[in-house]
C-alpha positions as CSV (number, residue, x, y, z in Angstrom):
1,X,-27.8,-7.6,13.0
2,X,-26.2,-8.9,9.4
3,X,-28.0,-8.7,6.5
4,X,-28.8,-11.2,4.9
5,X,-30.6,-11.2,1.3
6,X,-33.4,-14.3,2.0
7,X,-32.6,-16.2,-1.7
8,X,-28.8,-16.5,0.1
9,X,-27.8,-20.0,1.5
10,X,-25.9,-19.2,5.1
11,X,-24.8,-21.7,7.3
12,X,-25.5,-22.0,10.7
13,X,-22.0,-22.5,11.5
14,X,-20.3,-20.1,10.3
15,X,-19.4,-16.6,12.1
16,X,-21.0,-13.3,11.0
17,X,-20.4,-10.1,12.2
18,X,-23.3,-8.3,13.1
19,X,-22.6,-5.8,10.1
20,X,-21.6,-7.6,7.5
21,X,-24.0,-7.5,4.4
22,X,-24.4,-10.8,2.0
23,X,-26.5,-10.6,-1.5
24,X,-28.6,-12.5,-3.1
25,X,-27.5,-16.3,-3.9
26,X,-24.8,-16.7,-2.6
27,X,-23.6,-19.3,-0.6
28,X,-21.5,-18.8,2.7
29,X,-20.1,-22.2,4.5
30,X,-19.9,-23.5,7.7
31,X,-15.9,-22.4,9.1
32,X,-16.3,-19.8,7.5
33,X,-15.6,-16.0,9.6
34,X,-16.7,-13.0,7.9
35,X,-15.5,-9.8,10.2
36,X,-17.5,-6.4,10.2
37,X,-18.4,-4.3,7.5
38,X,-18.0,-6.6,5.1
39,X,-19.8,-6.5,1.7
40,X,-20.5,-9.8,-0.4
41,X,-22.3,-9.4,-3.1
42,X,-24.7,-11.9,-5.1
43,X,-23.4,-15.2,-6.6
44,X,-20.3,-15.4,-4.3
45,X,-19.1,-18.8,-2.7
46,X,-17.1,-18.3,0.7
47,X,-15.9,-22.2,1.5
48,X,-15.3,-23.3,4.4
49,X,-12.0,-22.5,6.1
50,X,-12.3,-18.4,4.5
51,X,-11.4,-16.0,7.3
52,X,-12.8,-12.9,5.6
53,X,-11.3,-9.3,7.7
54,X,-13.5,-6.3,8.4
55,X,-14.9,-3.7,5.5
56,X,-14.1,-5.7,2.8
57,X,-15.8,-6.0,-0.3
58,X,-16.8,-9.1,-2.1
59,X,-18.0,-9.1,-6.0
60,X,-20.6,-11.0,-7.2
61,X,-19.0,-14.1,-8.3
62,X,-16.2,-14.4,-6.3
63,X,-14.8,-18.3,-4.9
64,X,-13.0,-17.6,-2.4
65,X,-11.2,-21.0,0.3
66,X,-11.9,-24.1,-2.4
67,X,-9.9,-27.1,-2.8
68,X,-6.1,-26.6,-3.5
69,X,-5.7,-27.9,-7.5
70,X,-2.7,-29.8,-6.3
71,X,-2.8,-33.8,-6.6
72,X,-1.0,-33.4,-3.7
73,X,-3.9,-32.8,-1.1
74,X,-4.5,-35.1,0.1
75,X,-7.9,-33.3,2.0
76,X,-5.9,-32.5,4.9
77,X,-6.8,-29.0,6.9
78,X,-6.6,-25.9,5.5
79,X,-7.8,-22.2,5.2
80,X,-8.0,-18.5,3.1
81,X,-7.3,-15.6,5.4
82,X,-8.2,-12.0,3.9
83,X,-6.9,-9.4,5.5
84,X,-8.9,-5.9,5.7
85,X,-10.0,-3.7,3.7
86,X,-10.1,-5.6,0.4
87,X,-11.8,-5.1,-2.3
88,X,-12.0,-9.0,-4.4
89,X,-13.8,-7.9,-7.4
90,X,-16.6,-10.0,-9.9
91,X,-14.8,-14.2,-10.7
92,X,-12.2,-13.7,-8.7
93,X,-10.8,-17.7,-7.2
94,X,-8.7,-18.2,-4.0
95,X,-8.0,-21.4,-3.1
96,X,-7.4,-22.4,0.6
97,X,-3.3,-24.2,1.1
98,X,-1.9,-27.4,1.6
99,X,-0.1,-29.9,4.4
100,X,3.0,-27.6,3.0
101,X,1.8,-24.1,4.7
102,X,-1.8,-24.3,5.4
103,X,-3.1,-20.8,4.3
104,X,-3.4,-19.0,1.1
105,X,-3.3,-15.1,2.2
106,X,-3.7,-11.5,1.2
107,X,-3.3,-8.8,3.3
108,X,-4.8,-5.2,4.2
109,X,-6.3,-3.1,1.3
110,X,-5.7,-4.8,-1.6
111,X,-7.7,-4.8,-5.1
112,X,-7.6,-7.9,-7.0
113,X,-9.5,-7.3,-10.3
114,X,-11.9,-9.0,-12.3
115,X,-11.0,-13.2,-13.4
116,X,-8.0,-13.0,-10.9
117,X,-7.2,-15.8,-9.1
118,X,-4.5,-17.1,-6.5
119,X,-4.1,-20.6,-6.1
120,X,-2.8,-22.7,-2.8
121,X,0.0,-22.0,-0.4
122,X,0.1,-17.9,-2.3
123,X,1.0,-15.2,0.6
124,X,0.1,-12.1,-1.2
125,X,1.2,-9.4,0.7
126,X,0.0,-5.3,1.8
127,X,-1.5,-2.8,-0.5
128,X,-0.8,-5.4,-3.5
129,X,-2.9,-5.2,-7.3
130,X,-3.6,-7.2,-9.0
131,X,-5.0,-6.6,-12.4
132,X,-7.7,-8.4,-14.8
133,X,-6.6,-11.8,-15.1
134,X,-2.9,-12.6,-13.1
135,X,-3.1,-16.2,-12.4
136,X,-0.3,-17.8,-10.3
137,X,0.7,-20.7,-9.9
138,X,0.5,-22.7,-6.2
139,X,3.5,-21.3,-3.3
140,X,4.1,-17.7,-5.0
141,X,4.6,-15.0,-2.6
142,X,3.7,-11.2,-3.6
143,X,5.3,-8.5,-1.4
144,X,3.7,-5.4,0.0
145,X,2.4,-3.3,-2.6
146,X,3.0,-5.3,-6.2
147,X,1.1,-3.8,-9.1
148,X,0.9,-6.4,-12.0
149,X,-1.0,-6.0,-15.3
150,X,-3.3,-7.7,-16.9
151,X,-3.1,-10.5,-18.2
152,X,0.4,-11.6,-16.4
153,X,0.2,-15.3,-15.2
154,X,3.3,-16.3,-12.2
155,X,4.5,-19.8,-11.9
156,X,4.9,-21.1,-9.3
157,X,7.5,-20.8,-6.0
158,X,8.0,-17.0,-7.8
159,X,8.6,-14.2,-5.6
160,X,8.2,-10.6,-6.3
161,X,9.2,-7.8,-4.6
162,X,7.6,-5.5,-2.9
163,X,7.2,-2.1,-4.9
164,X,7.6,-3.1,-7.9
165,X,5.4,-3.0,-10.9
166,X,5.0,-6.3,-13.5
167,X,4.1,-4.8,-17.3
168,X,0.7,-6.4,-18.4
169,X,0.3,-9.3,-20.0
170,X,4.3,-10.4,-20.0
171,X,5.0,-14.1,-18.1
172,X,7.3,-14.1,-14.1
173,X,9.1,-17.4,-14.8
174,X,11.6,-15.7,-11.9
175,X,11.5,-13.7,-8.7
176,X,10.9,-10.0,-9.4
177,X,13.7,-8.2,-6.9
178,X,12.2,-4.5,-5.0
179,X,12.1,-1.8,-6.7
180,X,12.2,-2.3,-10.1
181,X,10.1,-2.1,-13.2
182,X,9.8,-5.5,-15.4
183,X,8.3,-6.1,-18.7
184,X,9.7,-7.6,-22.3
185,X,9.6,-11.5,-23.1
186,X,11.6,-13.1,-21.6
187,X,10.8,-10.8,-18.4
188,X,13.8,-8.1,-17.6
189,X,14.4,-5.6,-15.7
190,X,13.7,-2.2,-17.5
191,X,15.4,0.6,-14.5
192,X,13.3,1.0,-11.2
193,X,9.3,1.6,-10.6
194,X,9.9,5.8,-10.2
195,X,6.5,6.4,-10.5
196,X,5.2,3.9,-8.3
197,X,8.1,5.1,-5.9
198,X,8.0,8.9,-6.0
199,X,3.8,8.9,-4.6
200,X,5.0,6.8,-2.2
201,X,7.9,9.7,-1.1
202,X,10.8,7.8,-1.0
203,X,13.7,10.0,-0.3
204,X,15.8,11.1,-3.3
205,X,19.1,9.5,-1.2
206,X,17.1,6.3,-0.9
207,X,16.3,6.0,-4.7
208,X,19.7,7.0,-5.5
209,X,21.3,4.9,-3.3
210,X,18.8,1.7,-5.2
211,X,19.9,3.0,-8.2
212,X,23.1,2.6,-8.3
213,X,22.8,-0.8,-6.7
214,X,21.2,-2.0,-9.3
215,X,23.3,-0.6,-11.4
216,X,26.5,-2.8,-10.0
217,X,23.4,-5.3,-10.2
218,X,22.4,-5.4,-14.2
219,X,24.7,-2.6,-16.1
220,X,28.3,-3.0,-14.6
221,X,29.2,-6.2,-16.8
222,X,29.1,-8.2,-12.7
223,X,28.4,-11.8,-12.5
224,X,25.4,-12.0,-9.9
225,X,27.9,-13.1,-7.2
226,X,30.8,-9.7,-8.1
227,X,27.7,-7.0,-8.1
228,X,26.7,-8.9,-4.9
229,X,29.9,-8.7,-3.0
230,X,30.4,-5.3,-4.5
231,X,27.0,-4.1,-2.2
232,X,27.7,-5.2,0.3
233,X,31.1,-3.9,0.5
234,X,30.6,-0.7,-0.8
235,X,28.8,2.5,1.6
236,X,25.6,2.3,0.3
237,X,24.0,1.2,3.1
238,X,20.3,1.7,3.1
239,X,17.0,0.0,4.4
240,X,16.5,-0.8,0.8
241,X,19.7,-1.8,-0.6
242,X,19.3,-4.0,2.4
243,X,16.3,-5.2,0.9
244,X,17.8,-5.2,-2.1
245,X,20.9,-7.5,-1.4
246,X,18.9,-9.8,0.6
247,X,16.1,-10.3,-1.9
248,X,19.0,-11.5,-4.2
249,X,20.9,-13.6,-1.5
250,X,17.6,-15.5,-0.9
251,X,16.3,-15.9,-4.3
252,X,15.6,-19.8,-5.0
253,X,14.1,-19.6,-8.4
254,X,17.0,-17.1,-9.8
255,X,16.4,-13.5,-10.9
256,X,14.9,-11.8,-13.5
C-alpha cells in the first residue's frame, strides 16, 4: 500500500503504485500515474496529465504538469512524462506540452536542481543535469549527458548536443553542438568537454577525431559549409564525428 500522509490530497482517479510515498500537503490530481519506488515530498503539486516513472524523487514545492505558458495553447490534451530514477529538487516547474508535440519529456537518471524550469514541448534526454535556476523556453531539446550550469536562460527551439557542458550564467540563444564546452558572451565554443568525455570513457582515438572535426569548424578559417565538406570527405569516420556533422547539418537556429 502507498504511504500517503493524511494531510496530502490525492485524487481517487490517480494511479499510484503500492510503494509510493507522498508527503504532507502535496496534491496529486486526477489522470496522474506514479510508478513504484517514487517519493514525493511535502507541498508538491502533480497536476493532471503527469506520468512519473519508477524510483523518482520529487522534492518540496515542485510543480509538475501544469498548463503551458503559451498563448497558442487551446486546452488540448497533453502530458508530462518523467523517466526512471530522476531527481527533481525544490521548486522545480515542468509544464505540459501543446498541440505542437502533445508532450513535455524528461528522461531517466536526470538531476533537476532548485528552481529549474522546463517549458512546454521540451525534450530532455537521459543523464542530464540542470543546475539551479536553469530556465528554458518552449521546444528546447537537450540530448543525453548534457550539464547546464546555474542561472542559464535557454531560448526556445534551441538544441543542445549530447555530452556538452554549458558554463553557468551564460545565455544560450543558438544550438550547441555535441561534446563541447561552451561559455562566454555571446556563447562560444571553448574546446571539448574533455573532463566529461574522459569520465565517460571515450577513447583517445575518439577524442582525437572529435578535436580534429572541431578544429575544422572553429579554427581553420573556413566557413561552415566548407568545414562540413572537409569533414564529409575526410578520414574522420567515427560515430562521434557523424554526430557532429548531422547535428550541424540539421541545425535550424544555427550553431554557436
